[in-house]
N, C-alpha and C positions, 0 to 999 in steps of 0.2 A: 305059388302066386307072386309075381313081382310087386315091388313096392308101388310102381307107377299104377298098376291095375288095382292094387288095394287102395290106392288114395283116390280112385275113381276116374283116372285118366282112361281115355278111349284109345285103344290100339289103332294103328294106321289102317289096317284092313277095314275096321269098323267106320272109321272116318270117311273112307272112300265109298263105302256102301251107303253111309248116310248122305253123303254129298250127291251120290247118284239118284237116291230116292227123291231128295228134295229137287234136284235139277229136273227129273221126270215130271213131277208135279208142276213145277213152274213152267215147263215147256207145254204140257197139256193145257194149263191155263192160258198161256200165250196163244196157242193154236185156236182155242175155243174163242178167245177174244178177238183174234184176228178174223175168224169166219163172221163173227157178229159185226166186225167193222166193215168187212167185205158187203155183207148184206145191207148195211146202212150207208154204203158209199154213195148211193143216189142222193139221199138226204144231205150228206156232206157236200156233194157237188152242187146242190140246189143252193146251199148256204154260200158257197164260194162264188156262184154265178150272180147271186143278188146285187152286189154293187156294179157288176159289169151290165146288168140289166137296166140300172139306173142311169149309167153313163150312156147307154144306147139311145136314150130318150132325147140326148142333146147332140150326139155325135155317133159316128159309126164305131162300135165297140163289140168285141166277141172274144171268146175263149178259144184258142187254136191249138191243134196237135200237129206236131212237125213230122210225124211218121205214122205208119199204119199200126204200129204197137203202142203208141203213146197213150191212148185212152186205157187200154188194158193195164199198162205199166203204172198209171196214175192211180187206178183203183186198187192195185196191189200195194202201193205205197201208202194209200189212205188206210187200207187194212192192216198193214204192219204197224203204223203209227198208233191206230186205235188200239191194236192188240197190246202194245206196250203199255199204253196208258190205262186201259180197262182193267188189265191183269196186274197192274202195279201193286195193289194190296196183297195179292197172292205171292208174287216172286219176291217182293220185299219181306213179307212174312217168313218165307222159306229161307231167304238169306239171314234173316235175324235169328231163326230158329237154328241155323247151322252154326252161327258165330256165338250164340248165347252161352254155351258151356265154357267158352274160353274167355268170357268177360267177367269182370269183377262185378259185385253188386251195383257199385256206383255207376260203372260204364254201362251196365245193362239198363239201369233206371234212365240214364241220359239218352242212351240210344233209342229206347222205346218212347220216350217223350218227344224226342226230336221227330221221329217218324210220324207219330200221332199227331203232332202239330203241323209237320210240313206237307202231308198229303193234303188235308182240306185247304191249307193256304195256297198250295200249288193249283189245285183244281179251281179255286176262287180267282187266282190271277189268271189262269188260262181262259176262264169264261170271260173275264174282263177283256182279255186281248181279242177273244172271238167277237165280243160285242163292238170293240173299237175298230177292228181292221177295215170294215166298209168305210168309215170315215177317212181312214188313212189313204185308202184307194181313191176316194174322191178328191182329197187334197193333192195327192201326188199327180193324178191325171189332169188336174185343172192347170198345170203349167203348160200343157199343150194347148194349141189353138183348137177352136170349135171346128175349123175346117180340116183338121188332122184326124186320122183314124187311130184308134186305140186297139191293137192286135195283141193280146197277151198269150204268151206261150204257157201252156197248162202246167208243165213241170215246174217252171220258174215261178209261176203265180202260187202254185201250192207250196213251194219252199219259203216264198215271201210271207205267206200267212202263218206257217207253221213257225217260222222264226219269231213273228210277232207273239204268238200264243205261247210259246216256251219262254221268250224273254219276260213277258208280264208275269207268267207263272214263277219263274225263278225270283223275280223282283218281290214278289209277295212272300217267298220263302226266306229272303235275306233276314228278316227279324228273328226267325227261329235259329238261324245261324248265329246271330249276335248274342242271343241267350246261351246257347250251347258253348260259344267261346267264353262267355262270362263265367258260366259254371265250371269250365275247365281252368279258370284262372288266367286266361290269356288276355281277356279284354275287360278291364275294371269298369264299373258304372261310371266314374268320374270321366274316363276317357270318351265314353259315349255321350255324356252331356256336354263335353267340350266341342265335340264335333257336330252339334245340332244344327249349326248354321250351314255347314257344308252339306249335311244330310238333307236339310230342307231345300237347298239349292238343287241337288241332284234329283230329288223327288219332283219338284216343280218342272225342271228341265225335261225329265223323262214323261211327265204327263202332257207337257206342251208339245213334245214330239210325237206322242202317241194320240193326240186328238187334233182335230181341225183347229186352225189358226183363229177362226172366227167363233169357234164354239167354246166360250169361256166355262159354261157349265159343265160340259164333259171333262174339261181339264180338272175342274174342282172336284168332280165326282171320282176321278181317278187319284188325285193328290190326297184327298182327305182320308180314305182308308189306309193309304201307304203311310201317311204321316201318324195315323192312330196306331198302326202296327209298330212303328218305330217308337213311339211314345211308350206303347204297352212294353215292348223289348226292354227299353231303359228302365221302366218301373220294376220289372221282374229282376233285372240285374241290380238294381239299387237295393231291393228288399234282400236279394240273396247276399250282396256284399255286407249289408248291415248285420244280417244274422250271423255271417262268418266272423265279422268283427267282434260281435258279442261273444261268441264262442271262444275266440282267442283270447279276449281279455278276461273271460272267466277262467280259462285254463291257465293263464299267467297268475291270476290272483290266487288260484288253489295251489300252485306250485310251492310258495313258501311254507304252507301249512303241511304239505306233504314231506318237505324237507325236515321241518321241526319234528313231525312225528317219527321220521326215521331215525333222527338223532337221538 
């Protein structure tokens, strides 16, 4: 038995087998979720058409397909996107399970904590984006005259909505990234506190862009949770830095006693 094996290291062949097993499980989850997404594609399209139906009450507006296969291609894209999102707990779990043996206890704790916090935050942000996109469509379409027609290409329209959903999801995940950077010692709490003005301006600007100009309530409803998440991230970072400083101070105070005992 080699020293590596004795120490618990996994041979390369076992690593490859483990990677294949986990990849197969992740792929099966992705396929099943994509099938569910395809089945639900009619419901997704109904949600996408809702703001267009509102526009159609005041002008000519419709969702258009520029080729004979565009409708089918759009359903496939919806299915794939839904598959990636719905199966994310599975493939993220498999990825973490594969990397877990090579992580230290501290890295394992931080990674698991980040994933546990990031997933619900992303879904909350994505839901917020899905709620807001009809308002954005209304505002952007209002720049055109009532005598003009709004003919939206289906693939471009779907990309537009998905970008909004993903952007708001990632915006809600940023506080978790801030906490991880603080735990790793890259971003101290005092630096987060110093940048609060810039952070508030960015949050308000993002909220204003993501909501109708005349709808102040929607802007506030978006800005408040994002500000709360930022303050929570700063609070966690502050507590972590305070605890680390106390441990360091205690270690320095205990050092003379250890030197005296050794002498």
